[in-house]
ROZA-39720 format. One line per field, with one value per residue (C-alpha): x, y, z. Coordinates in steps of 0.25 Angstrom, whole numbers, plus 5000, padded with zeros to 4 digits. Example, Ala and Ser with C-alpha at 12.3 -4.5 7.8 and 13.67 -1.06 7.14 Angstrom:
<recs>
X 5049 5055 .
Y 4982 4996 .
Z 5031 5029 .
</recs>
This chain:
<recs>
X 5000 5011 5018 5006 5003 5017 5017 5004 5009 5021 5012 5004 5016 5021 5008 5008 5022 5018 5006 5014 5024 5014 5007 5020 5023 5010 5011 5025 5020 5008 5017 5027 5015 5010 5023 5025 5011 5015 5027 5020 5008 5008 5005 4999 5002 4995 5001 4992 5000 4994 4995 5006 5012 5013 5023 5015 5015 5030 5032 5021 5028 5041 5035 5028 5042 5048 5037 5038 5053 5054 5042 5040 5026 5022 5016 5015 5009 5008 4995 4991 4980 4973 4983 4981 4966 4963 4975 4968 4955 4963 4970 4956 4950 4962 4966 4980 4989 4998 4996 5002 4994 4996 4997 4985 4976 4979 4976 4962 4959 4963 4955 4943 4945 4946 4943 4941 4931 4921 4930 4940 4950 4955 4967 4977 4991 5004 5017 5025 5025 5034 5036 5030 5020 5019 5006 5011 5002 5006 5002 5008 5015 5005 4993 4997 4993 5003 4997 4987 4977 4977 4971 4957 4948 4959 4959 4967 4971 4969 4974 4968 4954 4957 4971 4977 4981 4966 4966 4980 4974 4962 4970 4980 4969 4961 4972 4970 4955 4953 4944 4942 4929 4938 4947 4944 4949 4955 4957 4969 4981 4995 4997 4983 4986 4999 4993 4982 4992 4999 4987 4981 4969 4972 4979 4986 4987 4990 5000 5003 5016 5030 5038 5043 5030 5029 5016 5022 5035 5027 5020 5033 5039 5030 5025 5030 5024 5021 5020 5011 5015 5006 5008 5015 5003 4994 5004 5005 4990 4989 4999 4992 4978 4983 4995 4999 5004 5018 5024 5033 5042 5043 5057 5060 5065 5056 5049 5054 5053 5050 5059 5054 5050 5035 5028 5017 5012 5016 5010 5016 5014 5012 5012 4998 4992 4980 4981 4977 4991 4999 5011 5021 5017 5017 5031 5036 5031 5036 5050 5051 5048 5057 5069 5068 5066 5076 5066 5056 5066 5068 5053 5051 5059 5050 5056 5068 5058 5054 5061 5059 5062 5050 5041 5032 5032 5018 5010 4996 4990 4995 5007 5006 5012 5021 5026 5029 5036 5046 5048 5051 5062 5076 .
Y 5000 5010 5007 5010 5022 5027 5024 5032 5044 5044 5043 5055 5063 5060 5064 5077 5080 5077 5086 5098 5096 5096 5108 5115 5112 5117 5130 5132 5129 5138 5150 5148 5148 5161 5167 5163 5169 5182 5182 5180 5189 5200 5214 5220 5234 5240 5253 5262 5270 5277 5275 5267 5279 5287 5287 5281 5267 5265 5270 5261 5249 5253 5254 5241 5235 5241 5236 5222 5221 5228 5225 5210 5205 5217 5215 5228 5232 5245 5247 5257 5266 5280 5286 5295 5296 5282 5278 5284 5277 5264 5266 5269 5256 5248 5244 5249 5252 5262 5273 5284 5297 5312 5321 5330 5318 5312 5325 5326 5312 5314 5327 5323 5334 5335 5322 5316 5326 5320 5307 5309 5298 5294 5287 5291 5291 5294 5286 5297 5307 5302 5311 5324 5322 5332 5336 5335 5340 5334 5336 5334 5345 5342 5345 5360 5361 5371 5374 5368 5379 5372 5359 5365 5356 5346 5331 5330 5318 5321 5308 5295 5295 5296 5301 5314 5318 5322 5332 5338 5340 5347 5356 5360 5363 5370 5380 5384 5385 5371 5360 5346 5351 5360 5348 5334 5326 5312 5303 5295 5289 5294 5283 5285 5300 5297 5288 5299 5310 5301 5297 5311 5307 5318 5331 5332 5325 5327 5318 5319 5311 5312 5316 5311 5303 5290 5294 5308 5301 5291 5302 5310 5298 5300 5315 5328 5331 5344 5346 5358 5367 5372 5387 5393 5401 5389 5380 5390 5391 5375 5373 5384 5377 5363 5362 5348 5354 5359 5366 5356 5358 5347 5349 5350 5337 5329 5324 5324 5337 5344 5356 5365 5363 5362 5367 5359 5354 5342 5334 5323 5308 5300 5286 5284 5273 5271 5273 5258 5255 5251 5259 5248 5246 5260 5262 5250 5255 5269 5264 5254 5265 5275 5266 5261 5274 5270 5261 5272 5280 5269 5268 5282 5295 5302 5292 5302 5311 5301 5302 5301 5316 5320 5309 5318 5330 5333 5322 5326 5315 5309 5300 5286 5283 5272 5282 5292 5282 5279 5294 5298 5287 5293 .
Z 5000 5004 4991 4983 4991 4989 4974 4973 4980 4970 4958 4963 4965 4951 4946 4954 4949 4934 4936 4941 4930 4919 4925 4926 4912 4908 4915 4910 4896 4897 4902 4891 4881 4887 4886 4872 4869 4875 4867 4854 4857 4846 4848 4835 4832 4819 4814 4806 4796 4783 4768 4762 4755 4768 4779 4790 4783 4781 4795 4801 4794 4800 4814 4813 4809 4821 4831 4825 4827 4840 4848 4852 4849 4841 4827 4820 4807 4799 4791 4781 4785 4782 4791 4803 4805 4801 4810 4822 4819 4818 4831 4838 4832 4837 4823 4824 4836 4831 4820 4813 4815 4812 4824 4819 4817 4830 4837 4829 4834 4848 4849 4840 4830 4814 4808 4822 4826 4836 4835 4845 4847 4861 4865 4854 4858 4851 4851 4844 4833 4822 4810 4803 4792 4781 4773 4759 4748 4735 4720 4706 4698 4687 4695 4695 4710 4716 4730 4740 4736 4722 4728 4728 4719 4717 4720 4733 4741 4756 4762 4765 4772 4787 4786 4792 4778 4776 4788 4783 4769 4775 4784 4773 4763 4773 4775 4760 4761 4754 4760 4755 4748 4739 4734 4730 4742 4739 4752 4747 4754 4750 4740 4734 4733 4726 4716 4714 4711 4702 4694 4694 4702 4713 4712 4726 4739 4754 4760 4774 4778 4780 4768 4759 4757 4748 4742 4737 4733 4725 4717 4715 4708 4696 4697 4701 4715 4721 4736 4740 4751 4762 4762 4774 4779 4778 4785 4797 4797 4798 4808 4817 4815 4816 4826 4821 4808 4806 4794 4786 4774 4764 4759 4744 4738 4747 4735 4720 4713 4726 4724 4736 4751 4753 4766 4772 4786 4795 4806 4814 4812 4826 4830 4837 4846 4855 4870 4870 4867 4880 4885 4882 4868 4865 4871 4863 4850 4852 4856 4845 4835 4840 4842 4827 4820 4810 4804 4803 4796 4786 4783 4779 4778 4789 4799 4801 4808 4818 4832 4846 4848 4840 4843 4852 4843 4837 4846 4846 4855 4868 4868 4872 4886 4880 4869 4880 4888 4876 4873 4888 4888 4888 .
</recs>
């Protein structure tokens, strides 16, 4: 009896040990699986840019590449959009997490004015101001258009529907006493405007972007382009009424056959997110972008204007705490 009892106890002890061992392995395996899942969990960052012939698009592509290479677990992609106004709408819908937006348009959205009248947008936050954008008014030499005043009655591309270019066009024309009712407005992207000028379907186009702009370079490869100047008194009038604008000079030689400086207006392009983005993610994105500026410079000529020193200039909405943390570091 004693032997049987002893063997029974030994068997029970072995079973207990095996149970503990199996349970321990299961827990260990489960923990490893959880850790692996955490490591492979992706954070998707969709970047809203603009038309493919503008500046936002190549810069957005470069930023996506920077984030993918330097932020573990991040899957970033740049997408072509209708630019600033459309980008704000995409941000508020949660369709994108990062967007290029002009400082004037961001201000209108945050304050419920202009095209956002009675549609105030809450929660917009800036990561950084990146570079100056210039209102470029382009036509062809053969149209005979010599000044902005000559645009009355003409077919004029005023930017894609939902873009900041439309507002810029309205402001400039307004200073000359011209409204959209006085022209034949065409809501076209930069590439569509370029094709329209080349094909003779439009007479002039507003292009707000860093210069040189691919769309205008494309036109100038086949035709003699003419950039229209904003008269000094008109420029002063506009900068007083709309404080986001600054007077800008497009240097002679920026485009083929451009033999003199052209006076115009400039705004600032910003990287904008929602206040729903957590502080660490905003910090990580800002740091990654501003420690790899060489890649932005390689993507487009305006990259040379992007720097940590000027990243707070022209900001028209509150800065995200994560970006503030980065720029306050020494």
